[in-house]
Backbone as a ProteinNet text record, in pm:
[ID]
protein_1_A
[PRIMARY]
MESQTREATLEDILRARDRRAEKQKQLIQEYALPLVSYTINIPGAIKSSPLYIRIFEEGLVLLGQGLSAKGVTVIFGEAHYRFTGPEAFIVADRSELALKKLVLQLEDSHQLGRIFDFDVLGLDFQPISREMLGYPQRRCLLCDDLAQVCARSRRHPVDKLKDKICSMSQNYFKHSGYLKPTNALYPGILKYFRDKNTRGVP
[TERTIARY]
78.9	-22.5	80.1	63.7	128.3	96.6	168.5	161.4	9.6	-69	-200.2	-194	-70.1	-25.4	71.4	66.8	138.6	77.8	139.4	93.1	69.4	-34.4	-92.8	-70	-3.9	22.3	-107.7	-83.5	-188.9	-228.2	-105.6	-78.6	-173	-137.3	-202.7	-360.3	-368.8	-532.7	-608.7	-553.3	-644	-609	-521.8	-517.3	-639.4	-614.8	-756.5	-876.8	-878.6	-1025.4	-1030.4	-941.3	-985.6	-1003.9	-925.8	-952.5	-1091.1	-1147.6	-1284.2	-1367.6	-1311.2	-1470.7	-1442.2	-1344	-1390.5	-1415.8	-1391.2	-1469.2	-1588.9	-1693.1	-1833.6	-1879.1	-1823.4	-1867.9	-1889.2	-1761.8	-1721.4	-1893.1	-1937.1	-2033.6	-2125.8	-2192.5	-2303.5	-2326.3	-2227.7	-2252.1	-2289.7	-2209	-2202.5	-2375.8	-2392.8	-2562.7	-2670.8	-2654.4	-2728.4	-2819.4	-2776.6	-2836.1	-2767.3	-2855.3	-2789.2	-2662.3	-2560.7	-2477.3	-2451.9	-2396.5	-2370.4	-2247.1	-2169.6	-2001.7	-1957.2	-1920.6	-1869.3	-1702.6	-1725.6	-1604.1	-1593	-1520.5	-1547.3	-1416.8	-1513.9	-1433.5	-1311.5	-1203.5	-1069.7	-978.1	-944.4	-829.2	-699.6	-606.6	-471.7	-423.2	-298.3	-249.8	-246	-286.1	-320.7	-457.7	-481.6	-638.7	-675.7	-624	-608.8	-547.4	-653.3	-557.2	-677	-642.5	-731.8	-871.6	-857	-1018.3	-1085.5	-1021.3	-1098.6	-1138.8	-1105.6	-1148.3	-1249	-1243.3	-1364.4	-1475.6	-1487.5	-1537.7	-1624	-1529.9	-1550.3	-1667.1	-1625.9	-1713.4	-1833.7	-1807.6	-1999.2	-2058.8	-2043.3	-2112.5	-2151.4	-2079.9	-2128.6	-2181.2	-2188.9	-2292	-2447.1	-2417.3	-2547.8	-2612.1	-2530.6	-2596.1	-2655.4	-2599.1	-2639.6	-2760.9	-2750.7	-2900.4	-3002	-2971.2	-3078.6	-3110.2	-3068.2	-3113	-3181.2	-3146.9	-3212.8	-3356.2	-3343.4	-3504.9	-3578.5	-3564.1	-3617.9	-3643.7	-3583.6	-3614.2	-3530.2	-3418	-3349.5	-3279	-3235.6	-3187.8	-3032.9	-2922.6	-2810.9	-2755.8	-2723.6	-2646.2	-2508.1	-2463.5	-2311.1	-2249.5	-2156.8	-2113	-1919.8	-1862.9	-1708.5	-1651.4	-1529.7	-1498.8	-1340.5	-1284.5	-1120	-1030	-964.4	-896.9	-763.9	-721.2	-629.4	-570.9	-469.1	-359.1	-415.9	-490.1	-558.2	-685.9	-761.1	-867.5	-989.5	-1046	-1098.6	-1232.7	-1264.1	-1353.9	-1477.8	-1578.8	-1698.3	-1783.9	-1823.3	-1891.2	-2038.1	-2136.7	-2270.4	-2363.1	-2391.8	-2521.8	-2618.9	-2755.3	-2868.5	-2956.3	-3084.1	-3189.1	-3287.7	-3300.9	-3391.2	-3321.7	-3439.9	-3368.6	-3299.7	-3226.8	-3147.9	-3158.1	-3290.5	-3334.2	-3385.3	-3440.3	-3492.8	-3322.2	-3242.2	-3129.1	-3061.2	-3049.5	-2972.7	-3043.7	-3213.9	-3294.2	-3215.8	-3199.9	-3148.2	-3019.6	-2917.5	-2772.6	-2752.1	-2859	-2868.1	-2952.2	-3012	-3062.1	-2989.5	-2888.7	-2793.5	-2668.8	-2651.3	-2542.5	-2549.3	-2731.2	-2792.9	-2844.4	-2877.4	-2906.9	-2812.9	-2705.1	-2614	-2523.8	-2469.9	-2368	-2223.1	-2219.8	-2056.8	-2109.7	-2229.1	-2260.5	-2236.7	-2151.1	-2093.5	-1937.5	-1916.3	-1785.3	-1831.8	-1899.9	-1970	-1990.1	-1926.9	-1985.2	-2032	-2154.5	-2189.2	-2253.5	-2199.4	-2223.2	-2349.7	-2456.5	-2540.3	-2520.2	-2509.6	-2511.7	-2597.1	-2649.3	-2766.9	-2678	-2777.5	-2722.4	-2669.8	-2672.6	-2607.2	-2451.7	-2446.8	-2290.9	-2283.6	-2424.9	-2379	-2413.3	-2359.9	-2431.7	-2524.7	-2644.8	-2732.8	-2695.1	-2752.5	-2712.4	-2824.8	-2779.3	-2859.2	-2978.5	-2954.2	-3040.6	-3127.8	-3125.9	-3250.4	-3318.2	-3336.6	-3437.8	-3463.8	-3404.8	-3458.5	-3381.1	-3279.5	-3165.5	-3067.4	-3023	-2931.6	-2808.2	-2738.4	-2594.1	-2505.7	-2374.8	-2363.4	-2255.1	-2264.5	-2216.6	-2073	-1987.6	-1876.9	-1858.2	-1772.5	-1737.9	-1720	-1666.6	-1640	-1688	-1746.8	-1821.7	-1940.8	-2000.8	-2143.4	-2157.1	-2070.5	-2060.2	-2104.6	-2104.6	-2115.9	-1977.9	-2007.1	-1833.5	-1751.8	-1834.8	-1788.1	-1707.1	-1744.5	-1663.2	-1549	-1584.5	-1490.9	-1358	-1402.2	-1295.9	-1180.1	-1233.4	-1211.9	-1087.7	-1146.5	-1053.8	-950	-1000.6	-893	-862.3	-1029.8	-1037.3	-987	-985.7	-920	-827.6	-747.2	-658.2	-662.5	-582.7	-608	-592.5	-519.1	-493	-641.8	-720.3	-821.9	-932.2	-928.4	-1042.7	-1020.5	-912.4	-858.4	-908.1	-869.5	-898.3	-1034.1	-1142.3	-1308.3	-1311.8	-1262.8	-1305.4	-1271.4	-1155.1	-1129	-1202.7	-1260.1	-1338.7	-1464.7	-1496.2	-1670.3	-1657.6	-1568.3	-1614.5	-1554.8	-1466.7	-1452.4	-1528.1	-1568.2	-1738.1	-1887.1	-1852.7	-1951.3	-1916.6	-1784.8	-1796.2	-1801.3	-1774	-1794.8	-1902.3	-1999.6	-2115.1	-2224	-2219.5	-2277.1	-2224.1	-2096.7	-2032.3	-2008.7	-1974.6	-1897.6	-2013.2	-2047.7	-2151.9	-2052.3	-2031	-1937.3	-1997.6	-1930.8	-2011.7	-2032.6	-2162.9	-2165.4	-2273.4	-2277.1	-2360.8	-2493.9	-2580.4	-2674.3	-2733.4	-2619.8	-2653.9	-2683.2	-2580.6	-2574.2	-2507.9	-2565	-2497.2	-2495.5	-2513.5	-2481.1	-2359.4	-2353.9	-2223.6	-2065	-2116.5	-1981	-1936.6	-2029.3	-2034.7	-1868	-1894.1	-1749.5	-1654.8	-1653.5	-1546.2	-1463.3	-1478.2	-1383.8	-1289.8	-1341.7	-1255	-1188.7	-1228.4	-1176	-1134.9	-1113.7	-1072.3	-943	-872.9	-776.1	-649.8	-653.4	-586.9	-455.5	-435.7	-332.1	-266.7	-318.2	-314.1	-333.2	-247.4	-294.3	-381.9
-131.7	11.4	144	208	346	454.1	562	626.1	695	704.9	774.4	943	962.8	1097.5	1168.8	1079.3	1117.5	1215.9	1295.5	1400.5	1379.4	1434.9	1401.8	1505.1	1512.9	1582.8	1665.4	1751.6	1772.3	1689.5	1638.2	1490.8	1380.9	1368.4	1250.1	1253.6	1373.5	1369.9	1372.4	1464.2	1426.4	1287.2	1230.5	1078.5	984.3	1072.4	934.4	1013.3	1110	1147.2	1105.8	1110.1	1031.2	831.7	794.9	648.9	661.8	739.5	699.9	750	841.1	871.2	725	646.7	530.3	415.5	423.2	306.2	332.8	460.6	515.6	451.7	488.1	449.5	276.6	238.7	77.2	41.1	78.8	22.9	32.5	170	209.2	105.6	124.3	26.6	-151.3	-167	-314	-355.2	-247.6	-289.2	-198.3	-122	-62.7	12.1	92.6	113.5	266	370.2	476.1	449.2	507.8	536.6	640.9	602.6	660.6	676.3	765.4	786.9	885.9	840.8	914.4	927.7	1032.5	1093.3	1218.7	1243	1411.1	1480.7	1586.3	1744.8	1768.3	1767.4	1806.1	1850.4	1983.7	2105.2	2021.1	2087.8	2065.1	1927.1	1925.7	1813.8	1671.4	1616.8	1562.5	1533.3	1402.4	1386.3	1266	1190.8	1058.1	1090.9	1045.6	1051.5	942	892.9	828.8	920.6	1041.9	1115.7	1170	1145.8	1177.5	1050.1	901.8	809.4	765.2	844.6	830.3	936	981.5	1078.4	1038.5	1006.4	854.2	804.4	693.9	590.4	617.5	768.9	777.8	794.1	888.9	904.1	781.7	686.1	613.4	519.5	480.5	454.2	518.9	641.7	708.7	642.6	650.7	643.8	503.3	416.9	259.8	265.1	294.2	340.4	385.5	510.8	580.7	514.3	411	370.4	214.1	191.9	67	102.5	243	318	318.6	353.1	373.9	220.1	115.5	9.8	-8.9	27.6	25.6	-89.3	-164.6	-233	-239	-272.1	-211.7	-350.7	-320.8	-420.9	-459.8	-347	-363.9	-239.2	-247	-162	-195.7	-100	-74.1	22.5	19	123.3	98.4	212.8	220.4	316.5	285	361.7	411.1	533.8	596.1	684.5	720.2	831.1	980.6	980.2	1087.6	1092.8	1005.8	1025.2	911.9	880.1	713	785.3	653.2	692.8	552.4	588.3	454	485.7	308	316.8	194.9	295.6	222	230.4	121.3	103.2	39.3	130	97.9	95.7	12.1	-20.8	94	235.3	302.2	418.7	502.5	609.9	701.7	783	843.2	977.7	1012	1133.9	1126.6	993.2	943.4	945	846.6	855.1	1007.4	1104.2	1240.8	1311.7	1286.6	1390.6	1272.8	1172.5	1084.3	1113.6	1185.5	1190.2	1378.2	1430.6	1591.7	1617.8	1525.2	1524.8	1525.7	1417.6	1403.4	1499.3	1566.6	1688.3	1803.4	1834	1938.4	1952.8	1834	1834.6	1780.9	1683.6	1632.3	1720.6	1722.1	1789.7	1814.9	1681.9	1667.3	1671.5	1728.5	1675.4	1771.5	1875.6	1976.7	1925.9	1836	1746.6	1615.5	1570.2	1477.2	1497.4	1457.4	1441.7	1328.9	1324.6	1204.6	1256.6	1206.9	1245.8	1138	1144.8	1018.8	1062.7	949.7	937	851.9	920.3	824.3	764	667.4	574.9	664.4	796.3	864	948.8	918.1	908.9	1040.3	1145.9	1295.5	1285.3	1335.6	1394.1	1456.7	1436.5	1523.5	1634.5	1725.9	1869.2	1879.9	1990.5	2017.1	2104	2179.7	2264.3	2176.4	2057.9	1988.8	1938.4	1917.1	1893.8	2023.6	2177.7	2265.7	2290.7	2252.9	2259.2	2366.2	2458.8	2548.6	2493.7	2568.9	2527.8	2545.3	2442.1	2397.1	2564.2	2574.1	2655.5	2653.2	2741.3	2725.3	2725.4	2650.9	2558.9	2734.8	2827.1	2948.5	3069.1	3081.1	3217.4	3247.8	3095.7	3048.9	3115.7	3165.8	3209.2	3102.6	3091	2995.6	2902	2766.9	2735.7	2712.9	2718.8	2704	2812.3	2924.4	3076.6	3077.7	3027	3068.9	2974.9	2844.4	2744.2	2779.6	2877.6	2909.6	3027.9	3094.7	3240.3	3189.7	3092	3039	3102	3191.2	3277.4	3260.9	3153.6	3106.8	3002.1	3039.5	2977	2813.7	2723.9	2567.6	2528.8	2574.6	2558.1	2571.1	2712.8	2744.1	2633.8	2606.1	2505.9	2365	2334.5	2215.1	2215	2332.1	2348.9	2324.8	2388.8	2392.5	2263.6	2180.3	2036.1	1926.2	1996.1	1903	1925.5	2043.7	2098.8	2030.2	2066.8	2011.9	1882.2	1772	1648.2	1595.4	1643.8	1617.9	1648	1747.5	1793.6	1705.4	1655.5	1544.7	1410.6	1358.8	1232.8	1238.3	1359.4	1319.3	1339.4	1375.3	1410.1	1264.5	1257.9	1155.4	1020.5	1010.7	833	843.8	696	645.6	563.2	572.1	474.6	353.3	241.2	158	109.3	46.4	-40	-146.2	-204.7	-370	-415.4	-542.7	-608.2	-554.6	-528.1	-503.9	-365	-273.2	-161.9	-170	-229.7	-217	-332.9	-475.1	-590.4	-594.2	-576.8	-541	-438	-367	-293.8	-370.9	-393.2	-457.9	-625.9	-640.1	-774	-779.5	-660.1	-627.2	-533.5	-489.1	-395.1	-486	-614.1	-707.9	-759.2	-745.2	-841.7	-745	-606.8	-484.6	-408.1	-376.4	-251.4	-235.8	-159	-110.9	-7.2	-8.8	109.1	145.3	257.9	326.1	289.4	257.3	232.1	361.3	394.2	549	553.5
8.1	1.4	-18.4	-114.7	-61.4	43.7	48	151.5	92.3	237.2	192.7	180.4	245.6	230.7	132.1	25.1	-83.8	-179.4	-216.3	-302.6	-437.3	-478.2	-620.2	-689.7	-813.9	-904.2	-1013	-1078.9	-1189.5	-1301.6	-1308.4	-1410.7	-1349.2	-1223.4	-1162.4	-1148	-1126.2	-1103.5	-1265.8	-1349.2	-1502.7	-1557	-1479.4	-1538	-1462	-1352	-1260.9	-1317.7	-1374.9	-1399.6	-1520.1	-1635.8	-1755.7	-1692.2	-1639.7	-1583.8	-1522.1	-1469.8	-1416.1	-1493.9	-1584.9	-1738.3	-1803.7	-1826.1	-1927	-1809.7	-1684.6	-1608.4	-1598.4	-1619.7	-1597.6	-1733.7	-1847.1	-1974.7	-1987.2	-1931.8	-1955.5	-1867.8	-1752.1	-1649.9	-1719.7	-1780.8	-1853.5	-1969.3	-2038.5	-2143.1	-2114	-2035.1	-1939.7	-1923.5	-1851	-1778.6	-1811.9	-1912.3	-1981.8	-1846	-1781.4	-1627.8	-1603.1	-1523	-1499.8	-1384.8	-1362.7	-1274.4	-1161.1	-1046.2	-949	-925.5	-963.9	-923.3	-836.2	-762.2	-609.7	-594.9	-531	-495.9	-376.2	-354	-206	-283.8	-231.3	-279	-157.1	-231.8	-130.8	-218.9	-150.6	-245.1	-161.1	-281.4	-242.1	-295.4	-286.8	-327.1	-236.9	-115.8	-45.3	-52.7	-113.6	-164.8	-87.8	-11.4	51.1	196.3	299.8	458.2	480.1	637.1	720.6	718.6	788.4	740.6	652.6	575.4	415.1	402.4	404.2	368.8	447.6	584.6	681.9	615.8	573.9	523	395.5	287.4	209	236.4	324.2	355.3	413.9	516.4	591.1	441.5	344.1	230.2	176.2	156.1	96.6	188	268.7	399.2	344.6	394.8	350.9	261	120.4	-8.6	-25.4	37.7	48.1	150.4	230.3	343	271.2	180.8	100.9	-28.6	-52.4	-187.2	-128.6	25.5	68.8	61.7	133.7	199.9	120.3	-33.5	-160.7	-228.5	-147.5	-258.4	-363.9	-389.7	-508.2	-478.9	-590.8	-625.3	-681	-614.8	-657.6	-720.6	-838.3	-968	-922.7	-945.2	-927.5	-846.6	-747.1	-672.1	-685.4	-667.8	-649.2	-622.9	-467.9	-462.6	-476.6	-486.5	-499.1	-405.5	-320.5	-217	-300.9	-354.9	-432.1	-341.3	-445.9	-370.8	-440.3	-514.5	-580.4	-550.8	-445.7	-380.3	-406.1	-298.9	-321	-417.1	-447.1	-565.7	-565.6	-572.5	-623	-741.4	-785.5	-878.7	-846.7	-842.4	-822.7	-916.2	-998.8	-1058.2	-1011.3	-1048.3	-975	-1091.3	-1034.5	-1112.7	-1103.7	-1141.6	-1084.4	-1203	-1218.2	-1324	-1259.4	-1369	-1317.8	-1248.2	-1310.7	-1243.2	-1080.5	-1033	-903.6	-863	-891.5	-821.7	-814.9	-895.4	-884.1	-785.9	-767.6	-622.2	-515.3	-509.1	-407.3	-339.2	-401.6	-379.4	-328.7	-451.3	-424.4	-266.1	-234.6	-95.4	25.4	-15.5	109.4	70.6	-55.8	-67.5	4.7	15.8	47.5	187.7	261.5	387.9	498.5	473.8	550.9	590	723.5	766.5	674.3	639	541.7	387	389	241.5	117	185.9	74.6	32.5	127	91.8	-25.7	7.2	-82	-214.2	-305.2	-443.5	-519.4	-560.1	-621.9	-765.5	-898.2	-1023.3	-1068.6	-1100.9	-1153.7	-1316.5	-1401.9	-1522.3	-1587.8	-1715.4	-1754.6	-1899.8	-1989.5	-2066.7	-2143.8	-2203.3	-2296.3	-2214.6	-2120.9	-2040.7	-1995.4	-1976.3	-1958.3	-1796	-1736.3	-1589.2	-1577.9	-1514.5	-1465.7	-1390.4	-1411	-1342	-1254.1	-1137.9	-1050.7	-1107.2	-1194.6	-1228.2	-1318.1	-1374.7	-1408.3	-1332.8	-1218.6	-1068.2	-1013.3	-1051	-979.4	-862.5	-870.4	-752.5	-764.3	-645.4	-703.2	-715.4	-767.8	-773.2	-592.3	-613.6	-485.1	-459.1	-298.3	-213.6	-179.6	-179.7	-123.8	45.9	82.1	216.5	331.2	236.2	350.8	351.4	221.6	201.5	168.3	124.7	71.3	-63.8	-128.6	-244.2	-322.9	-508.7	-561.6	-567.4	-515.6	-544.9	-622.1	-774.8	-864.6	-951.2	-844.4	-895.5	-834.4	-648	-582.6	-629.5	-681.5	-736	-852.8	-964.1	-1040.8	-1027.1	-949.2	-890.5	-784.2	-746.2	-594.8	-504.5	-490.9	-404.1	-243.1	-195.7	-81.9	-51.9	80.9	73.3	76.8	26.5	-0.5	163.6	264	404.8	465.1	455.8	522.7	475.4	341.1	308.3	368.1	363.5	415.5	573.9	637.1	780.4	819.8	717	729.7	716.5	613.7	631.8	716.8	806.5	903.1	1053.8	1047.8	1178.2	1131.1	1031.2	1002.7	1029.4	985.5	987.3	1096.4	1204	1320.6	1436.9	1401	1484.2	1486.9	1319.9	1294	1338.4	1323.6	1383.7	1534.9	1614.5	1768.9	1778.1	1719.1	1821.8	1744.8	1597.4	1552.6	1565.6	1580.9	1536.5	1395	1357.3	1256.6	1191.3	1089.5	1035.1	962.9	1041.1	995.5	874.2	765.8	656.3	728.4	711.3	737.4	623.7	604.2	498.1	558.1	619.8	646	571.9	565.2	485.4	373.7	297.4	144.9	82.5	73.7	88.2	-92.7	-151	-315.3	-338.3	-250.7	-290.7	-229.4	-56.1	-15.2	-80.1	-132.2	-212.1	-322.1	-397.8	-454.1	-352.8	-291.2	-198.9	-169.5	-87.3	-34	-165.8	-256.2	-375.4	-457.6	-482.2	-572	-545.9	-393.7	-350.1	-365.6	-409.4	-463.6	-377.6	-238.5	-148.6	-211	-236.4	-277	-403	-499.5	-632.6	-720.7	-773.7	-798.6	-957.4
[MASK]
++++++++++++++++++++++++++++++++++++++++++++++++++++++++++++++++++++++++++++++++++++++++++++++++++++++++++++++++++++++++++++++++++++++++++++++++++++++++++++++++++++++++++++++++++++++++++++++++++++++++++

């Protein structure tokens, strides 16, 4: 396993993004169903750490609970723990709009929701936007302006953003505990995790 604190270069991040896009396309073609592609929003060159993985897995468990509560069948699930950031792919037997609505509720209502990044892709491989369901664009962690605007202008120092993520998550876990993954929460996803996780692989 590679060090969880290994820095990711721009080239590493772009390569990971390309690999993720290929995986998304492959799964949609294979199953002919919508796909949830899940990562977390982490600024800076360090994309993986014990805390970041804990945040990632919390979002994954919450997604599994949400899918289960809606009676959604998970056809395929796979998680990868890479130094460029953890990521997961979930194929579910439900319309892309229904899946998008579910993940938007997580992003907008949960205490860690602004860190979660759930993309839902339809059979045309295109992501479903928040605006398509009447949801506003995401807000910045620090100033509550549009997150996209702050990111493009690099308005805030990376250290301040990381400190905010750290304080948010530590406060959450201190008061809420940790939803440790169990078979009861998402059996359809965990079935694949044990065999196909790739901790530390770029």
